[in-house]
N, C-alpha and C positions, 0 to 999 in steps of 0.2 A: 533369570531374565524377567523384567517387569512386564506384566500384561495389562492392557487397557481395555475397558469395556465402555464403549460409547453409547449413550442412551439419548435419543432425540428428545428434545423438550420443546414441542411446538406450541404456539399460542392457541388457546382454546377458542378465541374469537376469530371469525372469518375476516379476512382482509377485504374490505369493501371501500371504494372511493366515494366520498360524499359528492353529491351532484355538482356543487360549486367547483370542486377540485377537478372533477371529470370535465367540466366545461372549460377549465383553464388549460387542460391537456388537449382539447379538441383540435387546435390548429396544427398539431404535429401529425405527419403522415406515418411516421415510424418511431417507435420507442424501444430502446434496449432496457430490459428489466433485470435488476439485481436485488438481492434481499439478504438480510441477516438470517441465520439458520432458523430462528424461531418463526419466521414469517414466510417460509418458502412455499407454503401451500397457497397458491395465488390463483386458483381456478376462477373464482368470482371476479377478481380484478381483471384477469385476462378476458373474460367474457364481456365485462363492461367496456374495455377498450375496443374489442372486436365489434361490438354493437355501434360504437362511434366511428367505425371505419378506420381505426388506427392499427397498423401492422405492428405486432410485437416480435422482438428479436431476443432470443435467449441464448445464454451460455453460462459457464461457471468457471471458477478458478480451477486450475489443473490439479490442485491438491485437495479439492473439496469433493464430496460425494453426491451432492444434490444439485438439481437444476436451480439456477438463479443464485446459488450461494457464492459468497465472496469472503475471503479472509482479509484481515488487516494488512497482511504482508503482500497481498496481490497488487503491488503498486507499480509494476512494470507492464508495458503494453503486451509483452509476450507471456504474461502470467495466466492468460485465459485460453481455454480450449479452442475457441473460435474468435475471429475478429468481428466484433459487432459494433464497433465505434463509429461506423458511418451512419448510424441511425440519426434521425433529426434531433432526438433528445435521449438522455439517459436518466432513468428513474430508479432511485434506490428506495426500497421499502424497509424501514427500520428506524430505531431511535439512536441518537448520538451521532458523532461526526467521525469516529475512528475509521469505520469501514468506507463511508463515502469519500473520505479524503484519499483513500487508496485509489479509488476510481479516478479522482481528480488528478492524482500524480500519474496514473497510467495513460490517460487519454487526452488531457490538456484541454478540456472544455467544461462548461458549467454542468453541475449535477443537480437534478431535481430530487429533493428529499421528501418522501411522504412518511410521516410518523403515524402508524396505524393505531397507536394508543391515544395520542393527543388529537388525531384527525386533522393534522396541519400539513401544509406544503410550503417548502421554502427552497431557496437556491443557494448553493455555494459556488464561488467562482475562483479563478486563478489568483485573485487578490488574497485569498486565504493562505497562499503559499509564498507570497513575495518575500517575506522576511527570512523564511527557512531557505529558500532557493538562493537568495543572495549570499547568505552565509555559507551554504553548501558549495557554491561555485568558488568562493574564496578558499574554502578548505581544500578543494580539489587542486587549485593552483599551488597551495602550500605543500600538498602531498607531492606534487611533481618536483618540487625543489627541495624536499626533505632529504636528510641524510640518514636519519634513524626513525623507524616506524614500529609501532606496537600493534600486534594483531590480536583482537579479542575473539576467543573461541568459547562458545557456550557448550555445556554438557547436557542441556535440556533436550529431550527427544523432539525431533522435528526441526531443531534449530542448531544442531551440532554439525559443523562443516570444517573439520580439521583438515581434510584433504585440500580445500580451497586455500587455507592458510599456508599449507606446505607448498602448494603450487606457487603462490605469491612469493614465498621465501626463495624458491628455486629460480624463478625468472627475474626477480628484482635485482637491481644493482645497488640497492640500499641495504643498510644493516637492519635486519628484521628480528624482532623479539616476539615470541608467541606467548600469550597469556590465556590460560584455561581456567574457567570458573563456572559455577552454576548460576550465580547472580553477579552482575557488575555494579559496583558502587563507584560512581563517577568521582566522588571525592577522593577515593583511594588512588586514582590515577595521578594525583599530584605527588605521590610518593616516587614517581618515576620521571624526574625532570629531564632526563636524557632523551625521552621520546619526543620527537618533533610533531608527529601526526599519528593518530590512532586509526585503525581499520576495523570495521565491524563485519563479522562473518555470520552473525545471527540474523534475526528478523530485520529486514532492510528499513523498517520504520524507525528503528533505533537511530540509523544514520540520518534519516530525514527529520523526524520529530524532535530529537534530542540535541540537535546541533547547537541550538542557542543556549543550552544549559551546560555544555561541556567546557571544562577549563582549557582544553586544547582542541585543535581541529580534529574532526572525525569524518570519515567517508565510508561508504559501503564497499565490500569486497568486489562486487561486479565492476565498479568504476575503478577500483585500484588495479585490477588486472588489465584494464584497457583505458588508462587515464586520458590519452589523447582523444580517443573516440568519445569518451564521456564529456570532455570539455567542449568539443564541437557540438554535441547534442544540447548541452546546457546553454551554450552561446546562442544556438538557434531558437531555443525556447524563451530566452530573455528578451 
């Protein structure tokens, strides 16, 4: 059995909001805070917001170990220990867009991004998801009408959900083929022209982020197990 040793690698610099960014946040009465694991030591930032009279609300992804921490696959509303999304604003501390886009998918409102390295603040909105969600909704409709589906199962630790694939095969009225591999090469999927739609059981961001690159329709296992409910949800969001 393979053993893993996780070693925290925190930023050596304290996370502090520049005065002009702190002033930008001042109108908010409450802010939900999330961060990349490198920047979860946020005592100074929390003190700054408290001094401004801003209530801070905290939680973390269910599969993380630290307060504020989020994974890129935490892209569903139920991915978090507590529901904090009624806050006036959501602030993500970190660089890059992969993690904050998970928040955007989970709660459907703009995310404030503070980059503690560049000392900048910007916002991402639902416009960043328009192309993906339009394609995904179409993929979901094609799944509902498909006759043959291919289910992708990863062998990577933390992303291996063969039981979900078997459950889909058991309850589906479609012809189901299960494909197991360590790494998925989308070009190789063209070798199976009889597959109408693919279903991803690994990280759900594969189903969202990679839909525009896939040669055939792809959806996530959560939606494949309850496609009618999923379609209603996406219709409501559009």
